[in-house]
C-alpha positions as a Markdown table, in Angstrom:
| # | Residue | x | y | z |
|---|---|---|---|---|
| 1 | Unk | 0.1 | 0.1 | -0.1 |
| 2 | Unk | 1.2 | 3.5 | -0.8 |
| 3 | Unk | 2.8 | 5.8 | 1.8 |
| 4 | Unk | 0.2 | 8.3 | 3.3 |
| 5 | Unk | 1.6 | 11.7 | 3.6 |
| 6 | Unk | -1.0 | 13.7 | 5.6 |
| 7 | Unk | -1.2 | 17.3 | 6.4 |
| 8 | Unk | -3.1 | 18.7 | 9.4 |
| 9 | Unk | -3.4 | 22.5 | 9.3 |
| 10 | Unk | -5.0 | 22.8 | 12.6 |
| 11 | Unk | -6.6 | 26.2 | 13.2 |
| 12 | Unk | -4.7 | 28.1 | 10.8 |
| 13 | Unk | -5.4 | 29.9 | 7.5 |
| 14 | Unk | -8.2 | 31.8 | 6.1 |
| 15 | Unk | -10.2 | 30.3 | 3.1 |
| 16 | Unk | -8.3 | 32.4 | 0.8 |
| 17 | Unk | -4.8 | 31.4 | 2.3 |
| 18 | Unk | -6.0 | 27.8 | 2.3 |
| 19 | Unk | -6.8 | 27.9 | -1.5 |
| 20 | Unk | -3.4 | 29.6 | -2.3 |
| 21 | Unk | -1.4 | 27.0 | -0.4 |
| 22 | Unk | -3.3 | 24.1 | -1.9 |
| 23 | Unk | -3.0 | 25.5 | -5.5 |
| 24 | Unk | 0.7 | 25.9 | -4.7 |
| 25 | Unk | 1.1 | 22.4 | -3.4 |
| 26 | Unk | -0.8 | 20.9 | -6.4 |
| 27 | Unk | 1.4 | 22.6 | -8.9 |
| 28 | Unk | 4.6 | 21.3 | -7.1 |
| 29 | Unk | 3.2 | 17.6 | -7.1 |
| 30 | Unk | 1.9 | 17.9 | -10.5 |
| 31 | Unk | 5.4 | 18.3 | -11.9 |
| 32 | Unk | 6.6 | 15.3 | -9.9 |
| 33 | Unk | 5.2 | 11.7 | -9.8 |
| 34 | Unk | 3.8 | 10.7 | -6.5 |
| 35 | Unk | 4.6 | 7.1 | -7.4 |
| 36 | Unk | 4.2 | 5.3 | -4.1 |
| 37 | Unk | 2.6 | 8.2 | -2.0 |
| 38 | Unk | -0.7 | 9.4 | -1.4 |
| 39 | Unk | -1.4 | 12.9 | -0.2 |
| 40 | Unk | -4.0 | 14.0 | 2.4 |
| 41 | Unk | -4.9 | 17.6 | 3.5 |
| 42 | Unk | -6.9 | 18.1 | 6.6 |
| 43 | Unk | -7.7 | 21.9 | 6.6 |
| 44 | Unk | -10.2 | 23.7 | 8.9 |
| 45 | Unk | -13.9 | 23.2 | 8.2 |
| 46 | Unk | -14.2 | 26.6 | 6.8 |
| 47 | Unk | -12.2 | 25.8 | 3.7 |
| 48 | Unk | -13.1 | 22.2 | 2.9 |
| 49 | Unk | -15.5 | 23.1 | 0.2 |
| 50 | Unk | -12.9 | 25.4 | -1.4 |
| 51 | Unk | -9.7 | 23.2 | -1.0 |
| 52 | Unk | -11.4 | 20.0 | -2.1 |
| 53 | Unk | -11.8 | 20.8 | -5.7 |
| 54 | Unk | -8.2 | 21.7 | -6.1 |
| 55 | Unk | -7.0 | 18.4 | -4.7 |
| 56 | Unk | -9.3 | 16.5 | -7.0 |
| 57 | Unk | -7.2 | 17.8 | -9.9 |
| 58 | Unk | -4.2 | 15.6 | -8.9 |
| 59 | Unk | -4.6 | 11.9 | -8.6 |
| 60 | Unk | -3.6 | 10.4 | -5.3 |
| 61 | Unk | -4.6 | 13.5 | -3.3 |
| 62 | Unk | -7.3 | 13.5 | -0.8 |
| 63 | Unk | -9.4 | 15.7 | 1.4 |
| 64 | Unk | -9.8 | 15.1 | 5.1 |
| 65 | Unk | -11.5 | 16.5 | 8.2 |
| 66 | Unk | -9.7 | 17.2 | 11.6 |
| 67 | Unk | -12.7 | 16.3 | 13.6 |
| 68 | Unk | -16.5 | 15.5 | 13.6 |
| 69 | Unk | -19.3 | 14.6 | 16.2 |
| 70 | Unk | -20.3 | 10.8 | 16.2 |
| 71 | Unk | -24.0 | 11.4 | 15.1 |
| 72 | Unk | -25.9 | 11.7 | 11.8 |
| 73 | Unk | -27.7 | 15.0 | 12.7 |
| 74 | Unk | -29.1 | 16.6 | 15.8 |
| 75 | Unk | -29.0 | 19.4 | 18.3 |
| 76 | Unk | -25.2 | 19.5 | 18.7 |
| 77 | Unk | -24.4 | 23.3 | 18.3 |
| 78 | Unk | -21.1 | 24.0 | 16.8 |
| 79 | Unk | -20.5 | 20.4 | 15.6 |
| 80 | Unk | -20.3 | 18.9 | 12.3 |
| 81 | Unk | -21.5 | 15.3 | 11.0 |
| 82 | Unk | -19.7 | 12.8 | 8.8 |
| 83 | Unk | -22.3 | 13.2 | 6.1 |
| 84 | Unk | -21.8 | 16.9 | 5.9 |
| 85 | Unk | -18.0 | 16.3 | 5.7 |
| 86 | Unk | -18.5 | 13.7 | 2.9 |
| 87 | Unk | -20.8 | 16.2 | 1.0 |
| 88 | Unk | -17.7 | 18.5 | 0.9 |
| 89 | Unk | -15.6 | 15.9 | -0.5 |
| 90 | Unk | -13.9 | 14.6 | 2.6 |
| 91 | Unk | -12.9 | 10.9 | 2.3 |
| 92 | Unk | -10.8 | 10.9 | 5.6 |
| 93 | Unk | -11.2 | 12.0 | 9.2 |
| 94 | Unk | -8.9 | 12.2 | 12.3 |
| 95 | Unk | -9.8 | 11.0 | 15.8 |
| 96 | Unk | -7.9 | 11.1 | 18.9 |
| 97 | Unk | -5.3 | 13.8 | 18.1 |
| 98 | Unk | -3.3 | 14.6 | 21.2 |
| 99 | Unk | -4.8 | 18.3 | 21.1 |
| 100 | Unk | -8.4 | 16.7 | 21.2 |
| 101 | Unk | -7.4 | 14.4 | 24.1 |
| 102 | Unk | -5.1 | 16.8 | 26.1 |
| 103 | Unk | -6.4 | 20.3 | 25.4 |
| 104 | Unk | -10.2 | 19.7 | 24.8 |
| 105 | Unk | -10.6 | 16.7 | 27.1 |
| 106 | Unk | -11.8 | 13.9 | 24.8 |
| 107 | Unk | -11.6 | 10.5 | 26.6 |
| 108 | Unk | -10.7 | 7.1 | 25.0 |
| 109 | Unk | -14.2 | 6.1 | 24.9 |
| 110 | Unk | -15.5 | 9.0 | 23.0 |
| 111 | Unk | -12.6 | 8.6 | 20.5 |
| 112 | Unk | -13.7 | 5.0 | 20.1 |
| 113 | Unk | -17.3 | 6.3 | 19.4 |
| 114 | Unk | -15.8 | 8.6 | 16.7 |
| 115 | Unk | -13.8 | 5.8 | 15.0 |
| 116 | Unk | -16.9 | 3.5 | 14.8 |
| 117 | Unk | -19.3 | 6.1 | 13.6 |
| 118 | Unk | -16.9 | 7.5 | 11.1 |
| 119 | Unk | -16.2 | 4.1 | 9.7 |
| 120 | Unk | -19.9 | 3.4 | 9.7 |
| 121 | Unk | -20.5 | 6.5 | 7.8 |
| 122 | Unk | -18.0 | 5.7 | 5.2 |
| 123 | Unk | -15.1 | 7.8 | 6.2 |
| 124 | Unk | -11.5 | 6.3 | 6.2 |
| 125 | Unk | -10.4 | 6.9 | 9.9 |
| 126 | Unk | -7.0 | 7.8 | 11.3 |
| 127 | Unk | -6.7 | 7.1 | 15.0 |
| 128 | Unk | -4.1 | 9.2 | 16.6 |
| 129 | Unk | -2.2 | 7.7 | 19.7 |
| 130 | Unk | 0.8 | 8.8 | 21.7 |
| 131 | Unk | 2.3 | 9.2 | 25.1 |
| 132 | Unk | 3.1 | 12.4 | 27.0 |
| 133 | Unk | 6.6 | 13.0 | 28.3 |
| 134 | Unk | 5.5 | 12.0 | 31.8 |
| 135 | Unk | 4.2 | 8.7 | 30.6 |
| 136 | Unk | 7.4 | 8.1 | 28.8 |
| 137 | Unk | 9.6 | 8.9 | 31.8 |
| 138 | Unk | 7.4 | 6.6 | 33.7 |
| 139 | Unk | 8.0 | 3.7 | 31.4 |
| 140 | Unk | 4.4 | 3.7 | 30.4 |
| 141 | Unk | 4.8 | 3.9 | 26.5 |
| 142 | Unk | 3.5 | 0.5 | 25.8 |
| 143 | Unk | 0.8 | 0.6 | 28.3 |
| 144 | Unk | -0.7 | 4.0 | 27.1 |
| 145 | Unk | -0.3 | 2.9 | 23.3 |
| 146 | Unk | -2.1 | -0.5 | 24.1 |
| 147 | Unk | -4.9 | 1.3 | 26.0 |
| 148 | Unk | -5.5 | 3.9 | 23.4 |
| 149 | Unk | -5.5 | 1.3 | 20.5 |
| 150 | Unk | -7.7 | -1.1 | 22.4 |
| 151 | Unk | -10.4 | 1.5 | 23.4 |
| 152 | Unk | -10.2 | 3.3 | 20.2 |
| 153 | Unk | -11.0 | 0.2 | 18.1 |
| 154 | Unk | -13.0 | -1.7 | 20.7 |
| 155 | Unk | -16.2 | -1.5 | 18.7 |
| 156 | Unk | -14.7 | -1.2 | 15.3 |
| 157 | Unk | -12.9 | -4.3 | 14.7 |
| 158 | Unk | -15.6 | -5.7 | 12.3 |
| 159 | Unk | -15.5 | -2.7 | 10.1 |
| 160 | Unk | -11.8 | -1.8 | 10.0 |
| 161 | Unk | -9.6 | -2.9 | 7.1 |
| 162 | Unk | -6.2 | -1.9 | 5.7 |
| 163 | Unk | -8.1 | 0.6 | 3.3 |
| 164 | Unk | -10.4 | 2.3 | 5.9 |
| 165 | Unk | -8.1 | 2.6 | 9.1 |
| 166 | Unk | -4.8 | 4.0 | 9.7 |
| 167 | Unk | -3.0 | 4.8 | 13.0 |
| 168 | Unk | -0.9 | 7.8 | 13.6 |
| 169 | Unk | 1.8 | 7.5 | 16.3 |
| 170 | Unk | 2.4 | 11.1 | 17.7 |
| 171 | Unk | 4.3 | 11.2 | 20.9 |
| 172 | Unk | 2.7 | 14.3 | 22.7 |
| 173 | Unk | 6.0 | 15.7 | 23.8 |
| 174 | Unk | 7.3 | 16.0 | 19.9 |
| 175 | Unk | 4.1 | 17.9 | 18.6 |
| 176 | Unk | 4.9 | 21.3 | 17.8 |
| 177 | Unk | 7.9 | 21.5 | 20.0 |
| 178 | Unk | 10.7 | 21.0 | 17.6 |
| 179 | Unk | 11.6 | 17.8 | 19.3 |
| 180 | Unk | 11.5 | 14.5 | 17.4 |
| 181 | Unk | 11.7 | 11.0 | 18.6 |
| 182 | Unk | 14.9 | 9.4 | 17.4 |
| 183 | Unk | 14.9 | 6.4 | 14.9 |
| 184 | Unk | 15.2 | 3.9 | 17.6 |
| 185 | Unk | 12.2 | 5.3 | 19.6 |
| 186 | Unk | 10.0 | 5.6 | 16.4 |
| 187 | Unk | 10.8 | 1.9 | 15.4 |
| 188 | Unk | 10.3 | 0.5 | 18.9 |
| 189 | Unk | 6.8 | 2.4 | 19.1 |
| 190 | Unk | 5.8 | 1.4 | 15.7 |
| 191 | Unk | 6.8 | -2.2 | 16.1 |
| 192 | Unk | 4.7 | -2.2 | 19.3 |
| 193 | Unk | 1.6 | -0.7 | 17.5 |
| 194 | Unk | 2.1 | -3.3 | 14.6 |
| 195 | Unk | 2.0 | -6.2 | 17.1 |
| 196 | Unk | -0.9 | -4.8 | 18.7 |
| 197 | Unk | -2.8 | -4.3 | 15.4 |
| 198 | Unk | -2.0 | -7.9 | 14.4 |
| 199 | Unk | -3.3 | -9.1 | 17.7 |
| 200 | Unk | -6.6 | -6.9 | 17.4 |
| 201 | Unk | -7.0 | -7.3 | 13.7 |
| 202 | Unk | -5.3 | -10.6 | 12.5 |
| 203 | Unk | -6.6 | -10.4 | 9.0 |
| 204 | Unk | -5.5 | -6.7 | 8.3 |
| 205 | Unk | -3.0 | -5.9 | 11.2 |
| 206 | Unk | 0.1 | -6.4 | 9.1 |
| 207 | Unk | -1.3 | -4.1 | 6.4 |
| 208 | Unk | -2.8 | -1.3 | 8.2 |
| 209 | Unk | -0.7 | 2.0 | 7.8 |
| 210 | Unk | 1.1 | 3.4 | 10.7 |
| 211 | Unk | 1.9 | 7.0 | 10.4 |
| 212 | Unk | 4.4 | 9.0 | 12.4 |
| 213 | Unk | 3.8 | 12.5 | 13.6 |
| 214 | Unk | 5.7 | 15.0 | 15.8 |
| 215 | Unk | 7.9 | 17.8 | 14.4 |
| 216 | Unk | 8.3 | 16.1 | 10.9 |
| 217 | Unk | 10.2 | 18.5 | 8.7 |
| 218 | Unk | 11.9 | 18.4 | 5.2 |
| 219 | Unk | 15.3 | 17.6 | 6.8 |
| 220 | Unk | 14.2 | 14.6 | 8.8 |
| 221 | Unk | 11.3 | 13.2 | 6.6 |
| 222 | Unk | 13.3 | 10.9 | 4.5 |
| 223 | Unk | 15.1 | 9.3 | 7.4 |
| 224 | Unk | 11.6 | 8.7 | 9.1 |
| 225 | Unk | 9.6 | 7.6 | 6.2 |
| 226 | Unk | 12.2 | 4.8 | 5.5 |
| 227 | Unk | 12.1 | 3.2 | 8.9 |
| 228 | Unk | 10.5 | 0.0 | 9.4 |
| 229 | Unk | 6.8 | 0.0 | 10.1 |
| 230 | Unk | 6.5 | 3.7 | 9.2 |
| 231 | Unk | 3.9 | 3.8 | 6.4 |
| 232 | Unk | 3.6 | 7.7 | 6.3 |
| 233 | Unk | 3.5 | 10.9 | 8.3 |
| 234 | Unk | 1.0 | 13.2 | 9.8 |
| 235 | Unk | 2.6 | 16.7 | 9.5 |
| 236 | Unk | 1.5 | 19.9 | 11.5 |
| 237 | Unk | 3.5 | 23.0 | 11.2 |
| 238 | Unk | 5.7 | 22.0 | 8.2 |
| 239 | Unk | 2.6 | 21.3 | 6.2 |
| 240 | Unk | 1.4 | 25.0 | 6.3 |
| 241 | Unk | 3.9 | 26.0 | 3.5 |
| 242 | Unk | 3.4 | 24.2 | 0.1 |
| 243 | Unk | 7.1 | 24.0 | -0.6 |
| 244 | Unk | 8.0 | 22.4 | 2.7 |
| 245 | Unk | 5.3 | 20.0 | 2.7 |
| 246 | Unk | 6.0 | 19.0 | -1.0 |
| 247 | Unk | 9.5 | 18.3 | 0.0 |
| 248 | Unk | 8.2 | 16.0 | 2.8 |
| 249 | Unk | 5.7 | 14.3 | 0.5 |
| 250 | Unk | 8.4 | 13.6 | -2.1 |
| 251 | Unk | 11.3 | 12.7 | 0.5 |
């Protein structure tokens, strides 16, 4: 399966700025063959409808959402539903990003509900997992990852496949800090995640893509993307500029 090179724009850019960046990115990627890569952009809700048509011009480029509420419709002020996202061209969505967990207080159970409902609604889901620095220092990395995987996928095992599910390992201490896990740390975490996926999903666990996220930049992307069990990256800050993200995509 192709490497998945995903961009999370978080709460940055106006619609006009998003359109400009997406247009520049597609121009850079059009002149180069993506070959074994797929590209995913997850911009703010406000620009999904404007950015989606730009991505559709380049084969292998997809639109995703950073979040949604696990319900078809209803009185959920300020939220958005999977069907509304799909109507704007989204084929992917994130769940469990560390900022949703640690800044906005979403528990494992709620993240699991999103995975189930997203898959049921026809979205390809990316489950984000990762430990804090305190958890790493306490020797609880595997305990945390095992819990987040088990609870995130608890009710989704019958729906998850190598095509519909990916997992993004993002050590919380490396997100937006400039710090990045070393190759040995990344490989150890990804090997553990792979083993857990094989145990939870014997039919698909070996093929489910595991992405790395956490201060990925053009100068370290090539090293990271070629490590064992690294099937792509989830990029934050370095994805906000078309040039730097294109360099990561093509690393």
